[in-house]
C-alpha positions in Angstrom: 130.6 3.9 -9.4 133.0 1.0 -9.2 130.3 -1.2 -7.5 128.0 -1.0 -10.6 128.2 -4.0 -12.9 129.7 -3.2 -16.3 126.4 -4.0 -18.2 124.8 -0.9 -16.6 127.7 1.3 -17.7 127.6 -0.2 -21.2 123.9 0.1 -21.6 124.0 3.8 -20.7 126.9 4.5 -23.1 124.9 2.7 -25.8 121.9 4.9 -24.9 124.1 8.0 -25.2 125.4 6.8 -28.6 121.8 6.3 -29.8 120.9 9.8 -28.6 123.9 11.3 -30.5 122.9 9.4 -33.6 119.3 10.6 -33.4 120.5 14.1 -32.7 122.8 13.9 -35.7 119.8 13.0 -37.9 117.8 15.9 -36.4 120.5 18.4 -37.3 120.8 16.9 -40.7 124.4 15.8 -40.2 125.7 19.2 -39.2 129.4 18.6 -38.4 129.5 21.6 -36.1 126.6 20.4 -34.0 127.8 16.7 -33.9 131.5 17.5 -33.2 130.5 20.2 -30.7 128.3 17.6 -28.9 131.1 15.1 -28.8 133.6 17.6 -27.5 131.1 18.8 -24.9 130.5 15.2 -23.7 134.2 14.6 -23.5 134.8 17.7 -21.4 131.9 16.8 -19.1 133.2 13.2 -18.8 136.6 14.5 -17.7 135.1 16.9 -15.2 132.9 14.2 -13.7 135.8 11.7 -13.4 137.7 14.4 -11.5 135.0 14.3 -8.8 134.0 17.9 -9.3 130.3 17.2 -9.3 130.5 15.3 -6.0 130.7 18.6 -4.2 127.0 19.1 -3.7 126.5 21.7 -1.0 127.4 24.8 -3.0 124.9 27.3 -4.4 124.5 27.0 -7.3 125.5 23.3 -7.2 128.5 22.3 -9.3 126.2 20.3 -11.5 125.0 23.6 -13.0 128.3 23.6 -15.0 126.9 20.7 -17.0 123.4 22.0 -17.4 123.7 25.8 -17.9 125.9 25.9 -21.0 123.7 23.8 -23.2 120.7 25.8 -22.2 122.6 29.0 -23.1 123.5 27.6 -26.5 119.8 26.8 -27.1 118.8 30.4 -26.0 121.4 31.8 -28.5 120.1 29.6 -31.3 116.5 30.8 -30.8 117.4 34.5 -30.2 119.8 35.1 -33.2 119.0 35.2 -36.9 121.8 32.7 -37.7 120.7 30.4 -35.0 117.1 30.5 -36.2 118.2 29.6 -39.7 119.9 26.6 -38.2 116.8 25.6 -36.3 114.6 26.1 -39.3 116.8 23.8 -41.3 116.5 20.9 -38.8 114.5 17.7 -39.7 111.0 17.7 -38.1 110.7 13.9 -38.4 113.9 13.2 -36.4 113.1 16.0 -33.9 110.1 13.8 -33.1 111.8 10.3 -33.5 114.6 11.4 -31.2 112.2 10.9 -28.3 112.4 7.2 -28.7 115.6 7.5 -26.7 113.4 8.1 -23.6 112.5 4.4 -23.5 116.2 3.6 -23.1 116.7 6.4 -20.6 113.9 5.1 -18.4 115.2 1.6 -18.5 118.5 2.9 -17.4 116.9 4.8 -14.5 115.0 1.7 -13.4 118.2 -0.3 -13.4 120.0 2.4 -11.4 117.2 2.4 -8.9 117.9 -1.2 -8.0 121.5 -0.2 -7.2 120.4 2.7 -5.0 121.7 5.4 -7.3 118.4 7.2 -7.5 115.0 7.0 -5.8 111.9 5.2 -7.0 110.3 8.6 -7.8 112.8 8.8 -10.7 111.3 5.6 -12.3 108.0 4.8 -14.0 107.2 2.7 -10.9 107.3 5.9 -8.8 105.4 8.2 -11.1 107.9 9.3 -13.7 105.9 8.3 -16.7 108.3 9.7 -19.3 108.7 6.2 -20.8 105.2 6.6 -22.2 106.4 9.4 -24.3 109.0 7.2 -25.9 106.5 4.4 -26.5 104.0 6.8 -28.1 106.5 8.2 -30.6 106.0 5.6 -33.4 102.2 5.8 -33.2 102.2 9.6 -33.1 104.6 10.0 -36.1 102.7 7.4 -38.1 99.4 9.2 -37.3 100.9 12.6 -38.3 102.6 11.4 -41.4 99.4 9.7 -42.6 97.3 12.8 -41.8 95.3 11.2 -39.0 96.4 14.0 -36.7 97.2 17.4 -37.9 99.9 19.9 -36.9 97.8 21.1 -34.0 97.5 17.5 -32.7 101.3 17.1 -33.0 101.7 20.4 -31.2 99.6 19.2 -28.3 101.5 15.9 -28.0 104.8 17.9 -28.1 103.6 20.2 -25.3 102.6 17.2 -23.1 106.0 15.5 -23.7 107.9 18.7 -22.9 106.1 18.9 -19.6 107.0 15.2 -19.0 110.7 15.7 -19.4 110.6 18.9 -17.3 108.8 16.8 -14.6 111.5 14.2 -14.7 114.3 16.8 -14.6 112.6 18.5 -11.6 112.4 15.2 -9.8 116.1 14.6 -10.4 117.1 18.1 -9.1 114.9 18.0 -6.0 116.0 14.4 -5.1 119.7 15.1 -5.6 121.8 15.7 -2.5 121.9 19.5 -3.0 121.1 22.1 -0.4 117.6 22.5 -1.8 116.8 18.7 -1.8 113.1 18.1 -1.0 112.7 14.3 -0.9 114.4 10.9 -1.2 116.8 11.7 1.6 117.3 7.9 2.2 118.2 7.2 -1.5 118.9 10.4 -3.4 119.7 10.8 -7.0 123.5 10.5 -7.2 124.1 8.7 -10.5 124.2 11.9 -12.5 127.1 13.2 -10.4 129.3 10.4 -11.9 130.6 9.4 -15.3 129.0 8.3 -17.6 125.6 9.3 -16.2 126.6 12.9 -16.1 125.9 12.8 -19.9 122.2 12.5 -19.1 122.1 16.0 -17.7 124.8 17.4 -19.9 123.7 16.1 -23.3 120.6 13.8 -23.5 118.1 16.0 -21.6 119.2 19.3 -23.4 119.0 17.5 -26.7 115.5 16.3 -25.9 114.4 19.8 -24.7 116.0 21.4 -27.8 114.1 19.2 -30.2 110.9 19.9 -28.4 111.5 23.6 -28.9 112.4 23.1 -32.5 109.1 21.3 -33.1 107.2 24.1 -31.4 108.8 26.6 -33.8 108.4 24.6 -36.9 104.7 23.7 -36.2 103.9 27.3 -35.2 105.3 28.7 -38.4 103.3 26.1 -40.5 100.1 26.7 -38.6 100.5 30.5 -39.1 101.0 29.9 -42.8 97.7 28.0 -42.9 96.0 31.1 -41.6 
């Protein structure tokens, strides 16, 4: 990634810092969650700098080492009593406001597209409309906090937004130079194989998905209590 101008690297690192700060708010300052996230990002940065993720023709791809562990942690949190207590103690407001980070992520992706690090399909110009989720966050939280939309309305919004991030993730995986690549052969998604962009797959996306799932649990419990 030596050919990328420093501002792109800097902007992505700034985006990652914002994501970590928002996540820290969502977990109410949990030292274990914050320190664990920082250590995980450090480990992933070292692995990416070693060139490990540039080996793309294995099954599963090496990139699964960045994606699978956070998903396993999320599964453990939702499937154990201690984990559910942690989830139930998270801040609903910041689990929603965290999604503001998607504005910055999409701007990063668009910038990387111009440097041929990913295809147009990964940007809002090519049909990845995840930036609209980020832009909708202030309005949705204001409407919810003022009672203009209820818990079910927020639940619908949360569902749509989860589908949006899964769509973006699917586009990334199917356009990356893996053995199962389906499109963008002329300009595949390669940025996430390098530092610091590996942190998008290793931390930012899992944090976003996790907060979506937390919102589902919190709102479902509240709706059940309403009868």
